[in-house]
N, C-alpha and C positions, 0 to 999 in steps of 0.2 A: 079889455074890460079891467075895471078897477076892483080890487079886492081889499077888504079889511081884514088883516090877520091879527087875531087875539093870540097872545103867547105868554109864556113864562120864561124868565131869562135863563133858567138852568133846567136841565133834565133830571137833576139829581134830588130835588125836593118835590114834595107833594104840591100840586097846584093849589094856590089860595086865591080867591077872588080879589083880595085887596092888593095882590101882587101881579095882577094881569096887566099887561101892556098891549098896545096896538100899533101897527104900522099899516101903511097903505102901499100897495103894489099894483103895477099895471102888467097883466099877463093875458095870454091868449085864452086860458081856461084855468080851472081850479088846480088841476093836476100840475100844470106849469108853475103856478103861483106857489104851491106847496113845495115843489122840488127846488125852486130858486131860494126860498127861505131855508130849507134844510140843508142845501149845499153850501150856503154862504154864512150861516149863523149857527151857534150852539143852542138856539131857542127850542123850547118845547111848545109846539103849536097846539093850541087848544081848539080853534075854530077859524074857519075861512068864511067870510060873507061877501057875496058879490054885491057891489053898490051900483045901482042904476037909478035914473029918473031923479024924483024928488028926494029920495034918500041920499043920492050922491050930492046933490046940491046943498042938502042940509049939513052934511059932513063938512063940505068945502067952506061953508059960512060959519059953522059953529064950533069947529074944533081946530086944533093945530094940524091942519091937513097939508101934508107934503108927501109926495111920492118917493118911496125908497128905491134906489137903484143899486143893483149888485154888479 
């Protein structure tokens, strides 16, 4: 499954909407996706969203879509 991970680059500051970034990751489930990001980055994860069907197709066509590999 493909997940869109919304994150802040540091855990030391309060999250601000204007500083939220995102990445895409392929994982078996949400727990595995969260674990992979937490183990390999210093990011503060705000939200994980599973992308399927039309939503996934939209992200592929209208954003800078590329899967992050750890």
